[in-house]
N, C-alpha and C positions, 0 to 999 in steps of 0.2 A: 505494499501499498504505499504510494507518494502523495504528503499533505503539503501544499502551498499558501505561504499566507495570499498570495495574488498571482495568478495567471492566467490566461487568454486559453480556450477551446473552442473549437468550430464544431456547431452543433447544425447535424441537416435539417433544416426546415421545409414542411410542404410551404409553395407559394400559391399567389392567388391566381396562376393559370394551371395549377394544376403535377405543375414539377418541381422540382426542390435545390433550394439554395442554402447555403452555410452559412450563418448568422456567427460573427466572431462574440462570446461573452466571456467577461473579466470578471474577476472577482477570487474569493479565495476557492481554494480548489481542492477537493479528493479525486484519486485518481488510483484503482484497484483492479490487478486482474487475476481470473479465475481461472485453475484447468482439472479435469477432471480426476478422481482417484485412482481411478481405473477404466481403462476404455470399454468393460464388459457391457455397460448399457449406457452409449452416449444417446446424450438428448437430440432431435435435431433442432436448426437453428428457429422455424418457428415455431416449437414448444418453448425453447426458451426466452424467445421475443414475447408469446403471451403469457406467460409470465410474468416478465417482468410488466410488459402492460396491465394487468391484471393487478397487481402490486400499487403501478404508479397512480389507477384509478382509485384505488383505495384508500390512497393517501389525502384523495381530493387533486390531484394533480392533472393537467390538460395535456391529452398527448396529441402534440404537435406535426409529427410524422413517424410513418413505422413503415417498413418493409422486410425482408424475409432475414437480414443483418441487423437492421437499425431498430432504433425507439428512442423520442430523443419527446421529451415532457417535461413541463414548466409548471409549478405549484408556487401562489402566491400564496404567502400568510401572514397575517401581523406584521404588514408593512414589509416584509422582506420577499424577493425572490428567487426562487431555487430551481437550479434548473439540471436534468439527468438526461444520459446519453448512455445507453446501452447499444454497444457492439457483439454481435457472436458469431465463429466460423465453428460450431460445432466442440473445439477439443481445446475453445480458447473465449472467454467471456472477459470483458474491460468494459467497467463501471466508471462515467466521469461525475460527477457531482461539481456543480459551481451554486458556490450561494453569491448573484450578481452584488459587487461592490463597487467603489472607487478602490483606488489604492491609496495610503498612507502615507502620506510625507513626510519620507525618513532619510532624506538626505540631511548629510552631516554639515555646519557651515564650514566656508574655505579655511581652506589647511594650507601647510606651507609648501606642497606638493600639489596643492589641486588649482586649478585657476580661480582668479581673485574674485568671481562675480559667481561661483559654483562648485557648492563641498563634491562628496561623494556618497556612496553607498553603503552604509555597517557593515560591518567585516570582509571591507573589502581592503586591500593596502597599494597603495599607488609604486610606481615607477618613478626613477631618475624623470622629472618633465623637461621637454626638448623647447624651446623659446628660439625661434628667428623671427628678425625687424621685419622682415620683408619677406612672401613667399603666397603660398595660393593653397586652393582647397577648391573638388568640385563639389557641388549643391543640389541636390534632386528636391525638384518641385514639382508640386504636383497640376497640373491642368486644366481647364474646364472643360476638353473632351476626354477626361479619364486616363489623357496619355504621361508618363511622367517626362520634364525633360532635364537637361545638365546647363546648370553656368558655372562658369569659371568666379573663382571672389579670387581677392588680395588685399594685403597689409600684414599685421603684425601676428604671426603664427603662433598658438600655443599647440603643446602636445604630450597627453600623457596614458599612459595605461596600466588599467585597474586590475588585480588578480585577486579571487577570494582570499583569505587567509586560513593560514591549515587549519585543517580540521571543525571549518565553520560551511555550513550550507550556503549553495549559492542563491542567492536571489534569480526567480525567472526573468526573464527576458522582456516579458510583457512588466514585469514591476519595476526594473530596470528604467526601461524607456516612458510610465508612466509618469515616474517620480522627474527625470531630465524634462519632458514635457509641461509637470507643471511649475518647477523648476524656471523655464524658459517665458510662463503666463506671471506668473510672481515678478518677473520682471517687466511686465507688460511690452512679452513679445510673441510671436505665434510662429507653431509649426508649420512648414512648407512642405514635407513628405516625412513619412513612417510607413512602416510594416513591424516587422517582429523582430528585427535585427538593427533597424536602423532610424534612424530620425537627423531628420535636417529642420532646422531652423534658424530665425534673426528675431534680434531685440534691437534697442538703443539703451544704452545709457550715460548719462552727462554729458548727450551729443553726439557718443560715438556707435557707430552701429557695429555690432558684431554677429558674427555668421557662426550656427554650431553644427556639428558635423557629429555621431554618435553612433558607435558600432557595439554592437553587445550580444557574446556567444557563452550567457548567464556564469562561468567562472573569470571570463576574461570580459573586460571595457577598454574602449579606446574612445579619446572624449582628442575632436579638435576642433579648438575655435578659433576664425581668424577677427582679427578688427581692424576693421577699413581705416584708411587714415581721411579724416576730417575734410570734406569737398568745401572749400571758400570759392565763391563765386565773384564774391569783391572783397576788398579790405573794407569799403564802407557802401553804401546801400548807397544806388542813383540818385543823383538829385531830380529836379522836379523839371528843371532844364534840359536833362539829357532827355527823359523822359518823352516831353513833349518835341525832343528834336526826332524821336524812331518812333514815334508816332504820325511825325508829320511825312515821315519818309518811308514807313512801312505799313500804317494804320495797327500797329501792333507791336507791345515790347513786353519781353518774358523778366519775371521777377522773381529772385528765391529767398519765399519764405519761409521760416522754418513753424512746423508743428508739433505735436505733438506727436511721436510715433504712431500710426495707423488712427491716428484721430484728428481731429477737425478744430483744436483749441489753438491758438495763438502762441506762439512763444512769448516770453517778453519781450525778447533781441528781434521778434519783427516790427516793434511799435515805430524804431527809424523809419522802417520802408513806407509802415503805414500812413507816417507823415508827410513823406515825401510826395505820395499819391495824393493825398488833400492836401498839400501846397499845387500841386499840378493840375486839379478841379478848380481852385481856389480861384489862380491865375485866367484861368478862361471859362465863364459861369455857362458859357454854350458847350462846354463838350460834355459828350456821354460815353461811359466807358459801359464795356460788358467785362467783367472779372468770370476769365476760364481758369478753372482746375484743372491738371494732367499730374499725372504718376508715369512711375517706373509697370513695368510687368510681372513683378512680383505680386499673387495673390490673382482672384479669379478674377476677369475683367469685367462683372458686376457689381460688385464690390470697391473695385477700383473706380470705377465709374461712380458710385455712389460718395465715394471718399474725395473723389476731386470736386466734384459739386457742393458736398458740404464744408468744404476748405471755401472755394469761392465764396459761398453763402456767409462764410465767415467774416470774410476779406468785406464783403459788402458790408455787412454788421456793423462793423467797426466802424467805416466811412461813414453812414450814417448816424453813430452816435456821437461822430466828430461834426455833424452837423451839415451834409451832405443830403439833398433835396434824396428819394428813393426814387424818384422815375429817370435819376440821370443815371442810373445804376441798373444789371441785371447782372445773373451768373448762368452759368455754364460747367458742365464737368464732363471730360472726357476720356477718365481713365488714362491709357495706355496708348488711346487709338492717334495721337496724332505724336510720336514720337520725335523729337531732335539729334538722339544718337542713337548709337547700340546700346540696347539694354545685357548686352551679353558682357559687358565689360561696368567696373563700379564707376569712371568716370560718367560712361554712358547714364548709366541710371541716374546719379546724380544730377545731371543737366536736367533730364524728364522729369525730374521731380520741380513744379514750376507753377507758377501763376501768372497768367498773361492777361498784359492790357488791352483791349480791343477796339477802337474808334467804332462805333454807330448813329 
């Protein structure tokens, strides 16, 4: 019998079209394997499965899938949900029970061998960390179409390998990755792609963009973190007269405005940019501007368009609050649809994260 504090099991479940699908269910897990005492009287798979189904129904569970070799059932009682999977092949029966629940957050506080923002799983020992002032890593990202694509990111690189301590029981891959995903979310970041052995994520800390790449094989964990060099569009925000010159020439001008990561909240250092746009509007009372938001292509197209629109609206609200008539402004969001540069590079992604002023 194997007991796991947190793990994932795939349960075969009947689909709405009559077919079968596999659902990943995570939680506290018990797995047991049974073999016959002797081969004189073997049960057929049908008899084995019918016995377990009868027992599941007696417990009050609902059978979600059944065939000659499998039974999946679910029991909800006293606010807890428990899943059962029985697989058989006459001479072998495997029973998996999962009490569905989230993993507990157990990562330690960062230590001398850890990345400064991320601790490690208990009962794991770090090897010597590797630090490079400039290197790259490949990050996998989920696409809208279900495909996974890879991009290269570069910057300061941190790498460390952890091994399970002697005589300690390794954590499951599911527990490991759930903990690091929770750590990323605590830092305000987002998970870009994950499966049973890999997690890729991005977060921002004190204005720095960090990329995380995590691999695990239960007793072994490898963590890579890339810290991007901060992008500087210019030392000072463009002056109102420079904005006017660009608008007269091209009808539009790009601004790099800082927002909270993955949010539409303007950072305090965006105030000088807002003030210059305000000065531009005050010097030309007839000027009307469309504030248009743009993002890089990390994340889904729908969420990027929504975020870019919300950021444009935040700028409009900031200008209206300072006295600009609402009818002189409008907002739009295009996500990553109108990229200025290649999203495959850090510099290109930074250029694409922008707000444009467009005369209308």
